[in-house]
Phi, psi and omega in degrees: 000149177239153179263108180286339184275358177079192185299325181295319178295314179302314180298318180296315180294314180298318177299321177297314180294322177294321177296317177300314180300318180295319178298317179293316179295327178278357180064031176269068189289328177296316178294326177295315179298328178295346177284349185265153174282165180292338179255022185293159175223138178232121186233136170231106179287163178292159182291335180272352179217070185298338178269008184308140179251120183302340180285344181223347184238154173286132178231160177294314183223136173214085187251136164267185185296325179295313179292325179296317176297318179295321178298314180298318179297316180296317182290327182267346185268004178084004180267358178260096185300330179295337183238039176227103001287158186289156176289152167260137181228157173220122184255143175235126182245130181210176176050049181287129177238136187229137173222133174278132185271348179093352180244027180084003179248160176241137171263119186233141176225140180214142171282140182226137173236124178240122172264128180248129179239125179198138176053041177077008180240156177233141179217132176269139173242123185236140177178196179236142176242125177255138182232153158245116180254139175249140175281129175225117185053239182258022184216186177243159170230149180271116176268333181209137178220121180235116181254116182250115179282139176276353182295146177281334176199169176256017187309309183267357176271338180092286186204169175257056180279340173277164177266117178267000000 
């Protein structure tokens, strides 16, 4: 993908992705959900079917904005036993690719590495996150987010209770 908007567009998009990563690492999930549009979709396919389509395949996560808000509430409200106490995470975002779609949206892809620390253990989650970003005022909103894990299985990771 190429960035038709030049260096200023790249800098704006990368800053947005870094802000999203910081919100997730800080466990500011309500603020993270606020980055999404009202018609947003968030998908995480299974590790054995990374090209999986939620309309026909089983996926780990297929959230609209209502489910995303409920997920954030559950994770921060103490009702997610898998995350009590919560994991500490550190995200690294790289290889950002940007393409303007011509309809006011951007197609963005980035490699992501998340280190998760919990209960004396550490686990890396590696993959790519694809976005459709919409320009709103002087910022972006996430209309679509698809996180594809490169892992062959989650056997030694336990679960995808963190947001990748």
